[in-house]
Legacy VTK file of the C-alpha trace (Angstrom):
# vtk DataFile Version 3.0
C-alpha trace
ASCII
DATASET POLYDATA
POINTS 185 float
-116.772 -2.503 -6.832
-119.354 0.229 -6.619
-119.328 2.806 -9.421
-118.334 5.677 -7.075
-115.473 3.625 -5.695
-114.346 2.706 -9.225
-114.350 6.369 -10.265
-112.444 7.378 -7.126
-109.897 4.587 -7.661
-109.502 5.516 -11.351
-108.948 9.190 -10.511
-106.437 8.214 -7.816
-104.444 6.028 -10.264
-104.562 8.785 -12.921
-103.311 11.463 -10.498
-100.634 9.136 -9.114
-99.431 8.341 -12.645
-99.275 12.017 -13.630
-97.444 13.044 -10.473
-94.919 10.241 -10.757
-94.110 11.217 -14.365
-92.973 14.692 -13.363
-89.178 14.901 -13.642
-87.470 15.307 -10.279
-86.126 18.749 -9.666
-82.391 18.779 -8.933
-81.416 19.872 -5.460
-78.773 22.450 -4.799
-75.667 21.014 -3.144
-75.415 21.610 0.540
-72.126 23.263 1.395
-70.824 23.111 4.918
-67.558 24.822 3.988
-67.878 28.216 5.491
-65.033 30.646 5.944
-64.691 29.558 9.559
-64.439 25.900 8.507
-61.645 26.732 6.074
-59.844 28.821 8.704
-60.052 25.933 11.169
-58.710 23.548 8.527
-55.763 25.838 7.773
-55.075 26.229 11.489
-55.139 22.446 12.020
-52.781 21.826 9.060
-50.344 24.433 10.380
-50.367 22.740 13.780
-49.732 19.329 12.202
-46.895 20.693 10.055
-45.304 22.489 13.032
-45.520 19.337 15.143
-43.964 17.197 12.407
-41.206 19.750 11.770
-40.392 19.806 15.475
-40.133 15.988 15.514
-37.902 16.014 12.403
-35.624 18.718 13.829
-35.311 16.665 17.012
-34.356 13.639 14.875
-31.704 15.737 13.100
-30.308 16.987 16.425
-29.924 13.370 17.609
-28.093 12.273 14.422
-24.593 13.714 14.808
-23.143 11.526 12.031
-24.945 13.260 9.156
-25.157 16.837 7.953
-28.720 17.534 6.864
-29.761 20.150 4.334
-33.210 21.659 4.175
-34.639 21.487 0.660
-36.714 24.213 -0.925
-39.472 21.590 -1.280
-40.112 21.125 2.437
-37.988 18.117 3.400
-34.454 17.446 4.689
-31.704 15.267 3.246
-28.180 14.058 3.958
-25.830 12.579 1.373
-22.998 10.073 1.668
-20.984 12.138 -0.852
-18.945 15.062 0.406
-18.707 16.893 -2.905
-21.975 18.354 -4.157
-22.234 18.965 -7.888
-25.089 19.404 -10.293
-23.608 16.964 -12.832
-25.169 13.616 -13.584
-28.454 14.213 -11.802
-31.581 12.769 -13.389
-33.938 15.096 -15.231
-37.480 14.724 -16.550
-37.732 11.677 -18.818
-34.625 9.868 -17.516
-35.042 6.325 -16.231
-33.527 5.618 -12.843
-32.997 2.379 -10.971
-32.967 2.713 -7.201
-33.623 0.905 -3.976
-34.835 2.227 -0.673
-36.128 1.413 2.748
-38.523 3.290 4.989
-38.223 3.967 8.728
-40.232 5.944 11.240
-38.607 8.734 13.272
-37.727 6.194 15.988
-35.589 4.311 13.411
-38.017 1.401 13.402
-37.954 -0.331 10.011
-41.306 -0.138 8.233
-40.379 -1.461 4.765
-37.033 -3.095 3.975
-35.123 -3.066 0.686
-35.978 -6.737 0.317
-39.714 -6.084 0.671
-39.666 -3.223 -1.827
-37.011 -4.517 -4.240
-35.272 -2.419 -6.872
-37.494 0.178 -8.473
-37.298 1.442 -12.039
-38.809 4.898 -12.364
-39.231 7.380 -15.218
-38.524 10.813 -13.671
-41.743 12.864 -13.387
-43.583 10.521 -15.762
-44.862 8.022 -13.180
-46.400 8.232 -9.730
-44.348 8.145 -6.555
-44.776 10.010 -3.307
-43.924 13.664 -3.981
-41.007 13.645 -1.564
-39.357 10.694 -3.292
-39.987 12.204 -6.748
-38.276 15.432 -5.713
-35.533 13.676 -3.757
-34.429 11.466 -6.652
-33.751 14.575 -8.737
-31.185 15.679 -6.133
-29.162 12.462 -6.386
-26.294 11.264 -8.568
-25.575 7.756 -9.772
-24.183 5.594 -6.950
-25.169 8.106 -4.294
-26.964 7.191 -1.093
-29.146 9.744 0.643
-31.275 9.835 3.711
-34.469 11.872 3.364
-36.669 13.121 6.181
-40.156 13.646 4.787
-43.024 15.283 6.650
-46.283 13.433 6.056
-47.442 15.821 3.323
-44.401 14.726 1.242
-44.962 11.030 1.962
-48.330 9.352 2.547
-50.233 12.271 4.070
-53.646 11.974 5.658
-54.260 8.410 4.494
-51.086 6.483 5.227
-50.561 3.489 2.990
-53.437 1.495 4.545
-50.927 -1.147 5.655
-47.865 -0.254 7.759
-47.629 3.536 7.471
-50.007 5.496 9.656
-51.855 8.686 8.879
-49.906 11.961 9.130
-46.653 10.064 9.774
-43.288 11.711 8.978
-40.865 9.183 7.511
-37.172 8.485 6.978
-36.234 7.140 3.531
-32.786 5.690 2.903
-32.309 5.662 -0.856
-29.518 4.422 -3.128
-29.583 5.583 -6.749
-28.118 2.629 -8.639
-28.200 3.955 -12.206
-29.468 6.715 -14.468
-30.412 5.994 -18.064
-30.461 9.418 -19.722
-33.373 10.332 -21.972
-32.214 10.803 -25.542
-34.128 12.812 -28.119
-34.250 10.995 -31.443
LINES 1 186
185 0 1 2 3 4 5 6 7 8 9 10 11 12 13 14 15 16 17 18 19 20 21 22 23 24 25 26 27 28 29 30 31 32 33 34 35 36 37 38 39 40 41 42 43 44 45 46 47 48 49 50 51 52 53 54 55 56 57 58 59 60 61 62 63 64 65 66 67 68 69 70 71 72 73 74 75 76 77 78 79 80 81 82 83 84 85 86 87 88 89 90 91 92 93 94 95 96 97 98 99 100 101 102 103 104 105 106 107 108 109 110 111 112 113 114 115 116 117 118 119 120 121 122 123 124 125 126 127 128 129 130 131 132 133 134 135 136 137 138 139 140 141 142 143 144 145 146 147 148 149 150 151 152 153 154 155 156 157 158 159 160 161 162 163 164 165 166 167 168 169 170 171 172 173 174 175 176 177 178 179 180 181 182 183 184
């Protein structure tokens, strides 16, 4: 190599080394969530909820054998027991044993009792869909209930990635087999 070329190459390597040693400057996050985006999202969710509620109310109107009650938590339920009392309902920390099956609003079976099996659940201490968590606390030992859950109380925007679709309202038929009360020692 010629001396001028060696000097040029040496300077180039030195500058490249110095520039590459400079710490990268963090970039500010790019936010696409403007007020209009949030308003559109709220509007879309309201439309979805209204559509699901309309479908559930139609289901209720077609089912003349059950008397449904609207819960304060955004779902509907019907019990096989005529007498409603607050006694013997599970509370936080109680263990319950139950079985259930899941249907769509066309009464097509999605998951059977045999597929799911009996479930042991510690009230509010383990994960379940929010609708089922809240619904179990309304039940008494031996009671059977039918719950109508809008998608936001069931599997929401994701479904279960298997048989339950996205934004799908569901019918749960649940039997509470036993309650093992939490005892403070």
